[in-house]
C-alpha positions as CSV (number, residue, x, y, z in Angstrom):
1,X,-0.2,-45.8,-23.8
2,X,2.1,-46.6,-20.9
3,X,5.2,-44.8,-19.7
4,X,8.2,-47.0,-18.7
5,X,8.0,-47.6,-15.0
6,X,11.6,-48.0,-14.1
7,X,14.8,-46.7,-15.6
8,X,18.0,-45.0,-14.7
9,X,17.8,-42.8,-17.7
10,X,15.0,-40.4,-18.9
11,X,15.6,-41.5,-22.5
12,X,14.2,-45.0,-21.6
13,X,11.0,-43.4,-20.3
14,X,10.7,-41.3,-23.4
15,X,10.9,-44.3,-25.6
16,X,7.6,-45.5,-24.3
17,X,5.9,-42.3,-25.5
18,X,5.9,-43.1,-29.3
19,X,2.1,-43.2,-29.7
20,X,1.8,-40.0,-27.7
21,X,0.7,-37.8,-30.6
22,X,-2.5,-39.8,-31.0
23,X,-3.3,-39.8,-27.3
24,X,-6.1,-37.7,-25.6
25,X,-5.1,-34.5,-23.9
26,X,-5.5,-35.9,-20.4
27,X,-3.2,-38.9,-21.2
28,X,-0.6,-36.5,-22.7
29,X,-0.8,-34.4,-19.6
30,X,-0.3,-37.4,-17.2
31,X,2.6,-38.7,-19.4
32,X,4.3,-35.3,-19.3
33,X,4.0,-35.1,-15.6
34,X,5.5,-38.5,-15.1
35,X,8.4,-37.8,-17.5
36,X,9.0,-34.5,-15.9
37,X,9.2,-36.1,-12.4
38,X,11.6,-38.8,-13.7
39,X,13.8,-36.2,-15.3
40,X,13.8,-34.2,-12.0
41,X,14.8,-37.1,-9.8
42,X,17.3,-38.5,-12.3
43,X,19.8,-35.7,-11.6
44,X,19.5,-35.5,-7.9
45,X,22.3,-33.0,-7.4
46,X,20.6,-30.5,-9.7
47,X,17.3,-31.3,-7.9
48,X,18.8,-30.5,-4.5
49,X,20.4,-27.3,-5.9
50,X,17.1,-26.1,-7.3
51,X,15.1,-26.8,-4.2
52,X,17.8,-25.1,-2.1
53,X,17.2,-22.0,-4.2
54,X,13.5,-22.1,-3.4
55,X,14.2,-22.8,0.3
56,X,16.6,-19.8,0.4
57,X,14.0,-17.5,-1.1
58,X,11.3,-18.8,1.3
59,X,13.5,-18.5,4.4
60,X,14.8,-15.0,3.6
61,X,11.5,-13.5,2.5
62,X,9.3,-15.0,5.2
63,X,11.9,-14.2,7.9
64,X,12.0,-10.6,6.8
65,X,8.2,-10.5,6.7
66,X,7.9,-12.1,10.2
67,X,10.2,-9.4,11.6
68,X,8.2,-6.7,9.8
69,X,4.9,-8.0,11.2
70,X,6.5,-8.3,14.7
71,X,7.6,-4.7,14.6
72,X,4.2,-3.5,13.4
73,X,2.6,-5.4,16.1
74,X,4.8,-3.8,18.7
75,X,3.6,-0.4,17.6
76,X,-0.1,-1.3,17.4
77,X,-0.3,-3.5,20.5
78,X,-1.1,-0.6,22.8
79,X,-4.1,0.4,20.7
80,X,-5.3,-3.2,20.4
81,X,-4.8,-4.1,24.1
82,X,-6.2,-0.8,25.5
83,X,-9.7,-2.1,26.0
84,X,-11.1,0.9,24.1
85,X,-13.5,0.7,21.2
86,X,-13.0,4.3,20.2
87,X,-10.1,6.7,20.6
88,X,-10.4,10.5,20.8
89,X,-7.0,11.9,19.6
90,X,-5.6,15.2,18.5
91,X,-6.2,16.3,14.9
92,X,-3.9,14.8,12.2
93,X,-2.8,12.0,14.5
94,X,-1.3,9.0,12.7
95,X,1.1,7.4,15.2
96,X,0.9,6.6,18.9
97,X,3.4,8.9,20.4
98,X,3.7,11.8,22.9
99,X,2.5,15.0,21.3
100,X,-0.3,17.6,21.3
101,X,-2.6,17.4,24.3
102,X,-6.4,17.6,24.5
103,X,-8.7,19.4,27.0
104,X,-9.7,17.1,29.9
105,X,-13.3,18.3,29.3
106,X,-13.5,15.9,26.4
107,X,-13.7,13.1,28.9
108,X,-16.9,14.5,30.4
109,X,-18.4,15.1,26.9
110,X,-17.6,11.5,26.0
111,X,-19.1,10.1,29.2
112,X,-22.4,11.9,28.6
113,X,-22.7,10.8,25.0
114,X,-25.5,8.3,24.4
115,X,-24.3,4.7,24.2
116,X,-21.0,5.2,26.0
117,X,-20.3,2.7,28.8
118,X,-17.4,4.7,30.2
119,X,-14.6,7.0,29.0
120,X,-11.2,7.6,30.6
121,X,-8.2,10.0,29.9
122,X,-4.8,8.6,29.0
123,X,-1.6,10.5,29.5
124,X,1.2,9.5,27.1
125,X,4.5,11.3,27.5
126,X,8.3,10.9,27.7
127,X,10.4,10.7,30.9
128,X,13.8,9.6,32.2
129,X,14.7,7.0,34.9
130,X,17.8,7.7,36.9
131,X,20.0,4.7,37.6
132,X,21.8,4.1,41.0
133,X,25.1,3.9,39.3
134,X,24.6,7.2,37.5
135,X,23.2,8.1,34.1
136,X,19.6,7.8,33.0
137,X,17.4,5.8,30.6
138,X,14.4,7.1,28.6
139,X,11.0,5.7,29.3
140,X,7.5,6.3,27.8
141,X,5.3,7.2,30.8
142,X,1.7,6.1,30.5
143,X,-0.8,7.5,32.9
144,X,-4.0,5.5,33.3
145,X,-7.1,6.4,35.2
146,X,-8.0,4.0,38.1
147,X,-9.9,1.8,38.8
148,X,-10.6,0.9,35.2
149,X,-6.9,1.3,34.1
150,X,-7.9,1.5,30.4
151,X,-4.7,1.5,28.4
152,X,-2.7,-0.9,30.7
153,X,-0.7,-2.4,32.1
154,X,-1.1,-5.8,30.4
155,X,1.2,-8.8,30.0
156,X,1.9,-8.5,33.7
157,X,4.5,-11.0,34.9
158,X,5.0,-9.7,38.5
159,X,2.8,-7.7,40.8
160,X,-0.9,-6.9,40.6
161,X,-2.3,-4.0,38.4
162,X,-4.2,-2.8,41.5
163,X,-0.8,-1.8,43.0
164,X,-0.9,1.2,40.8
165,X,-3.3,2.7,43.3
166,X,-0.6,2.8,45.9
167,X,1.3,6.1,46.4
168,X,4.1,6.7,43.9
169,X,4.0,3.2,42.4
170,X,4.8,2.3,38.8
171,X,5.1,-0.7,36.6
172,X,8.2,-1.2,34.4
173,X,9.3,-3.5,31.6
174,X,10.7,-6.8,32.8
175,X,13.3,-7.2,30.0
176,X,14.8,-3.8,30.9
177,X,15.3,-4.5,34.6
178,X,19.1,-4.8,34.3
179,X,19.3,-1.8,32.0
180,X,17.4,0.2,34.7
181,X,20.0,-0.7,37.3
182,X,18.7,-4.1,38.6
183,X,15.1,-3.4,39.3
184,X,13.1,-5.6,41.6
185,X,9.7,-5.4,43.2
186,X,10.0,-2.7,45.8
187,X,13.0,-1.0,44.2
188,X,13.1,2.8,44.5
189,X,14.1,4.9,41.5
190,X,13.8,8.5,40.4
191,X,11.7,9.3,37.3
192,X,12.1,12.9,36.2
193,X,13.5,13.6,39.7
194,X,10.4,12.1,41.4
195,X,10.8,9.2,43.7
196,X,8.8,6.1,42.6
197,X,8.4,2.6,43.9
198,X,8.4,-0.5,41.5
199,X,5.1,-2.2,42.0
200,X,5.2,-4.7,39.1
201,X,6.6,-5.7,35.7
202,X,5.2,-6.2,32.2
203,X,6.8,-8.3,29.5
204,X,7.4,-7.4,25.9
205,X,6.0,-3.9,25.9
206,X,8.7,-2.4,23.8
207,X,7.7,-0.2,20.8
208,X,10.1,1.6,18.5
209,X,10.7,4.1,21.3
210,X,11.5,3.6,25.0
211,X,9.7,0.9,26.9
212,X,6.3,1.7,28.6
213,X,6.2,2.6,32.3
214,X,2.7,2.7,33.8
215,X,1.4,4.8,36.6
216,X,-1.8,6.4,37.9
217,X,-2.6,9.4,35.7
218,X,-2.3,11.8,38.6
219,X,1.1,10.5,39.5
220,X,2.3,10.8,35.9
221,X,0.9,14.4,35.7
222,X,2.8,15.3,38.8
223,X,6.0,13.6,37.5
224,X,5.8,15.5,34.2
225,X,4.3,18.7,35.4
226,X,1.3,18.3,33.2
227,X,-1.7,20.4,33.9
228,X,-4.6,18.5,35.5
229,X,-7.0,19.7,32.7
230,X,-4.9,18.2,29.9
231,X,-4.6,14.7,28.5
232,X,-3.2,13.1,25.4
233,X,-6.1,10.7,24.5
234,X,-9.6,9.8,25.6
235,X,-10.4,6.1,25.6
236,X,-14.1,5.2,25.1
237,X,-15.9,1.9,25.5
238,X,-19.4,1.6,24.1
239,X,-22.2,-0.2,25.7
240,X,-23.0,-3.8,24.6
241,X,-25.3,-3.8,21.6
242,X,-24.4,-0.3,20.4
243,X,-23.4,0.1,16.8
244,X,-19.7,1.2,16.6
245,X,-20.2,3.4,13.5
246,X,-23.1,5.2,15.0
247,X,-21.2,5.8,18.2
248,X,-18.2,7.2,16.3
249,X,-20.5,9.6,14.5
250,X,-22.1,10.8,17.7
251,X,-18.8,11.4,19.4
252,X,-17.3,13.1,16.3
253,X,-20.3,15.5,16.2
254,X,-19.8,16.5,19.9
255,X,-16.0,16.9,19.7
256,X,-15.3,18.6,16.4
257,X,-11.9,19.9,17.7
258,X,-10.6,16.3,17.9
259,X,-10.4,13.2,15.8
260,X,-12.4,10.1,16.6
261,X,-11.1,6.8,15.5
262,X,-12.1,3.2,16.0
263,X,-9.5,0.8,17.4
264,X,-9.1,-0.8,14.0
265,X,-8.8,2.6,12.2
266,X,-6.1,3.8,14.6
267,X,-4.1,0.6,14.3
268,X,-4.4,0.7,10.5
269,X,-3.2,4.4,10.6
270,X,-0.1,3.4,12.6
271,X,0.7,0.5,10.2
272,X,0.2,2.7,7.2
273,X,2.4,5.5,8.6
274,X,5.2,3.1,9.6
275,X,5.2,1.4,6.2
276,X,5.2,4.7,4.4
277,X,7.8,6.5,6.5
278,X,10.2,3.9,7.8
279,X,9.7,0.2,7.3
280,X,8.1,-0.3,3.8
281,X,11.1,0.4,1.7
282,X,13.8,-1.4,3.8
283,X,11.8,-4.6,4.3
284,X,10.4,-4.5,0.8
285,X,13.9,-4.4,-0.7
286,X,15.2,-7.3,1.5
287,X,12.2,-9.4,0.8
288,X,12.4,-8.8,-2.9
289,X,16.1,-9.6,-2.8
290,X,15.4,-13.1,-1.5
291,X,12.7,-13.7,-4.1
292,X,14.9,-12.5,-6.9
293,X,17.8,-14.7,-5.8
294,X,15.5,-17.7,-5.7
295,X,14.1,-16.8,-9.1
296,X,17.6,-16.7,-10.6
297,X,18.7,-20.0,-9.0
298,X,15.6,-21.8,-10.2
299,X,15.8,-20.3,-13.7
300,X,19.5,-21.2,-14.2
301,X,18.9,-24.7,-12.8
302,X,16.0,-25.4,-15.1
303,X,17.8,-24.0,-18.1
304,X,20.9,-26.1,-17.3
305,X,18.6,-29.2,-17.0
306,X,17.2,-28.5,-20.5
307,X,20.7,-28.2,-21.9
308,X,21.8,-31.4,-20.3
309,X,18.8,-33.2,-21.8
310,X,18.6,-31.7,-25.2
311,X,18.6,-35.1,-27.0
312,X,15.8,-36.4,-24.7
313,X,13.7,-33.3,-25.4
314,X,14.5,-33.7,-29.1
315,X,13.3,-37.3,-28.9
316,X,10.1,-36.2,-27.3
317,X,9.5,-33.8,-30.2
318,X,10.4,-36.4,-32.8
319,X,7.7,-38.8,-31.5
320,X,5.0,-36.2,-31.6
321,X,5.2,-34.0,-28.5
322,X,4.2,-30.5,-29.1
323,X,5.6,-27.3,-27.5
324,X,2.5,-27.3,-25.4
325,X,3.2,-30.8,-24.1
326,X,6.7,-29.8,-23.2
327,X,5.4,-26.7,-21.5
328,X,3.2,-29.0,-19.3
329,X,6.3,-30.9,-18.4
330,X,8.2,-27.8,-17.3
331,X,5.2,-26.5,-15.4
332,X,4.8,-29.8,-13.6
333,X,8.5,-29.5,-12.6
334,X,7.9,-25.9,-11.5
335,X,5.0,-27.0,-9.3
336,X,7.1,-29.7,-7.7
337,X,10.1,-27.4,-7.1
338,X,7.8,-24.7,-5.6
339,X,5.9,-27.0,-3.3
340,X,8.9,-29.0,-2.1
341,X,11.0,-25.9,-1.5
342,X,8.1,-24.1,0.2
343,X,7.3,-26.8,2.7
344,X,11.0,-27.3,3.6
345,X,11.6,-23.5,3.8
346,X,8.5,-22.9,5.9
347,X,9.5,-25.7,8.3
348,X,13.0,-24.2,8.6
349,X,11.9,-20.5,9.0
350,X,9.4,-21.3,11.7
351,X,12.2,-22.9,13.7
352,X,14.4,-19.9,13.1
353,X,11.6,-17.5,14.2
354,X,11.1,-19.5,17.4
355,X,14.8,-19.3,18.2
356,X,15.1,-15.5,17.8
357,X,11.8,-14.7,19.6
358,X,12.3,-12.5,22.7
359,X,10.8,-9.6,24.5
360,X,12.6,-7.1,22.3
361,X,11.7,-8.9,19.0
362,X,8.7,-11.1,18.6
363,X,8.6,-12.2,14.9
364,X,5.1,-13.1,13.7
365,X,4.2,-15.3,10.7
366,X,0.5,-14.7,10.0
367,X,-1.5,-17.6,8.8
368,X,-2.1,-15.9,5.4
369,X,1.7,-15.8,4.8
370,X,1.9,-19.6,5.5
371,X,-0.9,-20.2,3.0
372,X,0.3,-17.7,0.4
373,X,4.0,-18.7,0.3
374,X,3.5,-22.0,-1.7
375,X,1.4,-20.2,-4.3
376,X,4.0,-17.4,-4.6
377,X,6.9,-19.8,-4.9
378,X,5.1,-22.0,-7.5
379,X,4.4,-18.8,-9.5
380,X,8.1,-17.9,-9.1
381,X,9.2,-21.3,-10.4
382,X,6.8,-21.1,-13.3
383,X,8.2,-17.7,-14.3
384,X,11.7,-19.1,-13.9
385,X,10.8,-21.9,-16.4
386,X,10.2,-19.4,-19.2
387,X,13.9,-19.4,-20.0
388,X,14.0,-23.1,-20.4
389,X,10.8,-23.1,-22.4
390,X,12.2,-20.6,-24.9
391,X,15.2,-23.0,-25.5
392,X,12.9,-26.0,-26.0
393,X,10.7,-24.1,-28.5
394,X,13.7,-23.5,-30.7
395,X,14.8,-27.1,-30.5
396,X,14.6,-29.1,-33.8
397,X,13.6,-32.7,-33.6
398,X,16.1,-33.6,-36.4
399,X,19.0,-33.0,-34.0
400,X,18.3,-36.5,-32.6
401,X,19.4,-38.1,-35.9
402,X,22.7,-36.1,-36.2
């Protein structure tokens, strides 16, 4: 059996299918795929409209997800870039934010625990920077212990981290320089009424709250009037070759008044809390909205295509095509719509993401999203084809002869 190779009308292709009822299943499948593709490309305006619906769904859904992953990354980057394998945090801690303080004696306990390479305190608190023109801007003050400087700064674009060892020296966020009154290297500002010198700049360190400002832990304690025996977190790095789970258990047994988390556990806790409290519902709704719109467009387009080609589908049934054969035809079209729309949409959304990328917003499209999108859209198109399939199943072959 051979399907017509060239025709401006799907009906001509269908005419070559007269012996189809006697053909093997594999031949029937190939024939349905070829007929389905010819029917798709015969009405190019409807083809473009359907693919546009898939592209719209891909662009809206993936863009929303890229922003979501970017925001989550901004709030986990501190934990991931700290250089610590384990974090000792106050009980019931879920997010990284100023809060309850721990006794500084926990640092000594961590340092004397078997398998610990070194442990350092980290002060994490709020402050305000006074602008020369008046007014003030909030900052998140991060006090790190030198010379290890576990916890930052990183993404340094000006200055050397060793400059934090200089008296009253701090690092600020580069993208906030104008907001802070035109900061430059060597600029002098008041933070919580304490005179500090700008020793360097970081880039892109902007969580949900105010940007990070880094200083020596003793300087930050002085600026914020924090007691010298108090700290927010203890950062621990294990020796090479030590088992992380064993190290966590050792520390937890020695500091029962605090919570010990691995870097991955703490980052996962932050993500879970943000999704549960703030981000999950809003981004879930916007992503679902894009997928639903795409589903509706594809469903209506495929149903309209069936209505426009009822006689052709009736002819196919009259020459022996079963509902299963026609289901294969629609599924082949769904696969084509889903793949074409996904590839075009992903190409478009990656360009959009690059255009809107900046220090305050760094959208991220993980590799698994790129791989999963075509499968999701093909499934979406297959679901959308159900409406068209229901219409075809009720179609009587006799309508061809009326």
